N, C-alpha and C positions, 0 to 999 in steps of 0.2 A: 634383366630380361627385357623391360620396356625401353632401354636405351637401343638395344639391338632391333626391336621392332621399329622404333622411330627412324633409326639409321636405315634400315630396310627399305622404309616406304619413302625416304629421301632420295635414296639411290634409284629405285623404281620410278619415280616421278621425274627424276633428273633424267633418266634415259629416255623416257617417253617425250619429253620436251626436246631432247636431242634429236630423237626421230622426227618429231614434227618439223623442226627448223632445217634438219639435213637429212633427208630420206635416201639419198644416193650415195654411194661409194665407188671406188675404181674399181674396175673388173680385175680380178686376180690372174686371169689367163693371159690377157694382153697387156695388163699393167696400165691401163688407162690409154694406151696408144692407139686403140681400135683396129690394129693390125695383128695378125698372127702369123709368124715368120714360118717358113718351110723349114723341114729338119734336114733334108739333103741339100737343097739349094737355099741357103739362108738369105740371100740376097731378094728372094722371092716373098711376096706375102699376099694375103687376103684378108677380108674383113673377118674379124673375131665371131664366131657363130654363137658364143656364150652370151655376149653383150649386144649382138647384132650391129656391131660397128659403131656403136656409141662411145665405147670407152667407160661406161658408167654401168653401175648394178645398184639394184634396190638392196638396202639394208634388211637384215631379217625381220626385225621389228616393223619396218614400214609394210612389209609383205603381211605380215600377222594382223596387224591393227589396221591395215588399209589407208595409211596415211602417205603413201608414195604417190607417184605420178600415174 
């Protein structure tokens, strides 16, 4: 039982360190390209609304623990 507890603590601490070092991930909608392609005219595009054209998105833990940008 204590082995599982120690393992859980190690996983949580590792995740928090990972969030602190790398708070951003690629946007799922535009796949990091910062462009949202049109459905009918696929050659046309606009800025991705979800990431506001940056191509990056904050990870879940960065938003919760306030370690993001």
